[in-house]
C-alpha positions in Angstrom: 108.8 88.6 99.1 110.4 91.0 101.7 109.0 90.9 105.2 109.0 94.4 106.8 108.2 94.7 110.7 105.5 97.4 111.5 108.6 98.8 113.4 110.8 99.3 110.5 107.7 101.2 108.8 107.3 103.5 111.9 111.0 104.2 112.1 111.5 105.1 108.6 108.9 107.7 108.2 110.8 110.4 109.9 113.4 109.8 107.4 111.1 110.1 104.3 109.9 113.4 105.6 113.5 114.8 106.4 114.5 113.7 102.9 111.0 115.0 101.2 109.9 118.1 102.9 109.6 121.5 101.6 108.7 124.8 103.3 105.3 126.1 102.7 103.2 129.2 104.5 100.4 127.9 106.3 97.2 129.5 107.4 94.7 128.0 109.9 91.1 128.7 109.0 88.3 129.5 111.4 84.8 129.2 110.7 81.9 132.0 112.0 78.5 131.9 111.7 76.5 135.2 111.0 74.0 135.8 114.0 71.3 137.2 111.5 71.8 135.6 108.4 73.5 132.3 109.5 75.7 132.6 106.5 79.3 130.7 107.3 82.4 132.9 106.7 86.0 131.7 106.9 88.8 133.9 108.3 92.5 132.6 108.1 95.3 133.1 110.9 98.7 135.0 109.9 100.8 132.5 107.6 103.6 130.6 109.6 106.1 128.7 107.9 105.7 125.1 108.1 107.5 121.8 106.4 105.4 119.1 104.4 105.8 116.8 101.6 104.0 118.5 98.6 102.8 116.5 95.7 101.5 118.5 92.3 100.6 117.4 88.9 100.3 119.1 85.7 96.6 119.0 85.9 93.7 117.8 88.1 93.8 114.3 88.9 91.4 111.9 90.4 93.3 110.4 93.9 91.5 107.3 95.5 91.3 107.3 99.1 89.8 104.2 100.6 87.6 103.6 97.7 86.4 107.5 97.6 87.6 109.4 94.4 88.0 112.9 94.8 89.4 115.6 92.6 92.7 117.2 93.7 95.0 119.6 92.4 97.8 118.8 95.0 98.1 116.1 98.0 100.2 116.8 101.2 101.5 114.7 103.7 102.5 116.0 107.1 104.0 114.5 110.2 101.8 113.3 113.0 102.6 116.4 115.1 101.5 118.9 112.3 97.6 119.5 112.7 95.7 120.2 109.6 91.9 120.8 108.9 89.4 121.0 106.2 89.3 124.5 104.7 92.8 125.3 106.0 95.1 127.0 103.2 98.7 127.0 102.2 101.0 128.7 99.8 103.9 127.0 98.0 105.5 129.5 95.5 103.0 131.7 94.1 100.2 129.2 94.3 97.8 129.2 96.8 95.6 125.8 97.6 92.6 125.0 100.1 92.6 121.8 101.8 89.3 119.6 101.0 89.8 116.5 102.6 92.3 115.0 105.5 92.9 111.2 106.4 95.2 110.0 109.3 97.2 107.1 108.1 97.9 104.8 110.7 99.8 101.5 110.5 99.9 98.8 113.3 98.4 101.1 115.8 100.8 103.8 115.0 100.1 107.1 113.1 102.6 107.4 110.5 101.4 110.7 108.7 98.3 112.6 107.7 97.4 113.1 104.1 95.1 115.7 102.4 94.0 116.8 99.2 93.8 120.4 98.3 92.4 122.4 95.2 94.0 125.3 94.0 92.6 128.5 95.2 90.6 130.8 93.0 89.7 127.9 90.6 
């Protein structure tokens, strides 16, 4: 067994992102509620170029996040400085995805990254 200190893990994460990130177009969602109907509507910001780690399978898989299983078409990992939220969307190539859930990953009190599961838009 190899002993790795918390400091070694937190120091390594920027290198992981530097080597595996790719550029995407990211759209922040804003939710509004109609005064009369009470229905919710999502509107999106103009797309901005961001870098993140994007993992995509050939088919929808079930990913475990702390004992909960959710169906996802893609998983993204982002640096702690990148704010992501449920319902935000992003485009990779010609495919658009909607974020379904996010999870802040911490180790020894340090925020290493945030992960999110996403479904392909329109499916």
